[in-house]
C-alpha positions in Angstrom: 11.0 162.1 41.1 10.5 162.7 44.7 13.6 164.5 45.9 13.8 162.2 48.9 13.8 159.1 46.7 15.9 159.7 43.6 16.4 156.8 41.1 19.9 155.2 41.2 20.8 157.3 44.3 24.4 158.0 45.5 24.9 156.9 49.1 27.2 159.3 50.9 28.9 158.5 54.2 30.7 161.1 56.4 31.8 163.4 53.5 33.6 166.3 55.2 33.6 169.9 54.2 36.0 171.1 51.5 38.0 173.2 54.0 38.1 170.5 56.7 41.5 169.2 57.8 40.2 165.6 57.8 40.1 163.4 54.6 37.2 164.5 52.4 35.6 164.0 49.0 35.2 167.3 47.2 33.4 165.9 44.2 32.3 162.5 42.7 30.5 162.2 39.4 29.5 159.0 37.6 28.0 159.5 34.1 25.6 157.9 33.1 24.1 156.0 35.9 21.5 154.6 33.5 22.5 153.1 30.2 21.1 151.1 27.3 22.1 147.4 27.3 22.8 147.4 23.6 26.6 147.5 24.1 29.4 149.9 23.1 28.8 152.4 25.9 31.2 153.7 28.6 30.8 154.9 32.1 32.8 157.9 33.0 33.9 158.4 36.7 35.5 161.7 37.9 36.5 162.7 41.4 38.4 165.1 43.6 39.5 164.2 47.1 41.9 165.6 49.7 43.8 165.0 53.0 44.1 161.2 52.5 44.8 158.2 50.3 42.1 157.7 47.6 40.8 154.4 46.3 38.3 153.4 43.7 36.4 150.1 43.4 34.2 149.0 40.5 32.3 145.9 41.5 32.0 143.1 40.6 35.3 143.1 38.7 37.4 144.7 41.4 37.8 142.3 44.3 39.5 145.0 46.3 39.8 148.8 46.0 42.6 150.2 43.7 44.8 153.2 44.7 44.0 156.3 42.6 45.3 159.9 42.5 43.4 162.4 44.7 42.1 164.0 41.5 41.4 161.9 38.5 39.0 160.1 36.1 38.3 156.6 34.9 36.3 155.1 32.1 35.0 151.5 31.8 32.6 149.6 29.6 29.0 150.0 30.7 27.6 147.1 32.8 25.6 146.5 35.9 28.0 147.7 38.6 28.6 149.6 41.8 31.3 152.3 42.0 32.8 153.2 45.4 35.2 156.1 46.0 37.0 156.3 49.4 39.6 158.6 50.9 41.4 157.3 54.0 43.5 158.8 56.7 43.9 156.8 59.9 40.5 155.8 61.2 38.6 158.2 59.0 37.3 156.7 55.7 34.6 158.9 54.1 33.3 157.2 51.0 30.6 157.5 48.3 28.7 154.6 46.6 27.0 154.9 43.2 25.1 152.1 41.5 25.0 151.9 37.7 22.3 149.9 36.0 20.8 149.2 32.6 17.5 151.0 32.1 14.2 149.2 32.2 11.3 150.4 34.4 11.2 152.8 37.3 8.7 155.0 39.2 7.7 158.3 37.8 6.5 160.0 41.0 6.5 163.3 42.8 4.8 165.2 45.6 2.5 168.0 44.5 3.4 171.5 45.7 0.7 173.6 44.1 -3.0 173.4 43.2 -4.8 175.4 40.6 -8.1 175.0 38.6 -8.7 171.5 40.1 -5.2 170.2 39.2 -2.3 169.6 41.6 1.3 169.8 40.2 4.8 169.0 41.4 7.8 171.2 40.9 10.0 170.2 37.8 12.6 167.6 38.7 15.4 165.6 37.0 15.6 161.9 37.2 18.7 160.2 38.6 19.7 163.0 40.9 21.7 164.7 38.1 21.2 166.7 35.0 22.8 164.1 32.7 22.2 160.9 34.6 21.2 158.9 31.5 22.9 158.0 28.3 21.9 160.0 25.3 20.2 157.0 23.6 17.9 156.4 26.5 14.3 157.5 25.9 10.9 157.3 27.6 8.9 154.5 25.9 5.6 153.9 27.9 4.0 155.8 30.7 1.6 153.8 32.8 -1.3 155.0 34.9 -2.6 151.5 35.4 -4.1 150.5 38.8 -2.3 147.9 40.9 -4.1 145.6 43.3 -3.0 147.9 46.1 -4.6 151.0 44.6 -7.1 153.0 46.7 -10.0 155.3 45.7 -7.6 158.3 45.9 -4.7 156.8 44.0 -3.2 158.5 40.9 -4.6 155.7 38.7 -8.1 156.9 39.5 -7.4 160.4 38.1 -6.5 162.0 34.7 -2.8 162.9 34.7 -0.4 165.2 32.7 3.3 164.7 32.2 5.4 167.6 30.8 8.9 166.9 29.5 11.2 168.1 26.7 8.6 170.4 25.2 5.9 167.6 25.2 2.7 167.3 27.2 1.3 163.8 27.6 -2.2 163.3 29.0 -3.4 159.9 30.4 -6.8 158.8 31.4 -7.4 156.9 34.6 -6.2 153.3 34.5 -4.5 153.8 31.1 -1.1 153.6 29.4 0.4 155.8 26.8 3.2 154.8 24.3 5.5 157.8 23.8 8.3 156.0 21.9 7.7 157.9 18.7 8.3 161.3 20.4 11.9 160.2 20.9 12.5 162.6 23.8 15.6 162.3 26.0 15.3 161.1 29.6 17.5 163.9 30.8 15.9 167.3 31.7 13.1 168.4 34.0 9.8 166.5 34.3 6.6 168.0 35.7 3.7 165.8 36.9 0.1 166.9 37.4 -3.1 165.1 38.4 -6.7 166.2 38.6 -8.7 166.5 41.8 -11.6 164.1 42.2 -15.2 165.2 42.8 -15.4 166.4 46.4 -11.8 167.6 46.5 -10.9 171.3 46.3 -7.7 173.4 46.2 -6.8 175.0 49.5 -8.8 172.5 51.6 -8.0 169.4 53.5 -9.9 167.4 50.9 -7.1 167.8 48.5 -4.5 166.1 50.7 -5.3 162.8 49.1 -4.0 164.1 45.8 -0.5 165.2 46.9 1.3 161.9 45.9 1.6 161.4 42.1 2.6 157.9 41.2 3.1 156.6 37.7 5.4 154.0 36.1 7.8 154.7 33.2 9.1 152.0 30.8 12.3 153.1 29.2 13.6 152.3 25.7 16.8 152.8 23.7 17.5 154.3 20.3 19.4 151.1 19.5 18.4 147.7 20.7 15.1 146.7 22.2 12.2 149.1 22.8 9.9 148.3 25.7 6.4 148.3 24.2 2.9 148.2 25.7 
């Protein structure tokens, strides 16, 4: 959830401004970027480009890019893939790369921005870098606050934590896991993470700096197909 490290990030290269005379990509949307592996789903790609020849490549099935209109859309059966949109004019080739993957595990993390009553909290944030990055049948299954061998005395797993999402508030003890499958909440929508200060730490002081990084692990399940259990 850290804005600097979104899950399934788009990688953008040399995308020019919408009013620039050079070739540019005005918009590029791939939905969803995370899907359930149970079958029967589609990935929708939509784009707008200008001032050049546009191509689209869905790997691994496309050995080479295919020519496409400057404005258009494309749907394909969901599978582990990488979508690349490029617009070319002479030596200029701005392009955007978007990975698409089946859901499983990923980090549930954030940087705290506020501290109140011995709790630090991060600003609400969406997973996947987009409001609807996940298929509608993708749901949180298990939230883990278990300690790894690399955990320090200040790590999140040493603290009580709270996770707020879709009208639910889940509380985890230190070094614990919580199965939230039955709540059947969507993945899409804002998430807010909070963790408690340790003894000797206080809001507004340097002692709280060790609590700024909130790091959990989320196992993801699907309405149809396998559910990832504890």
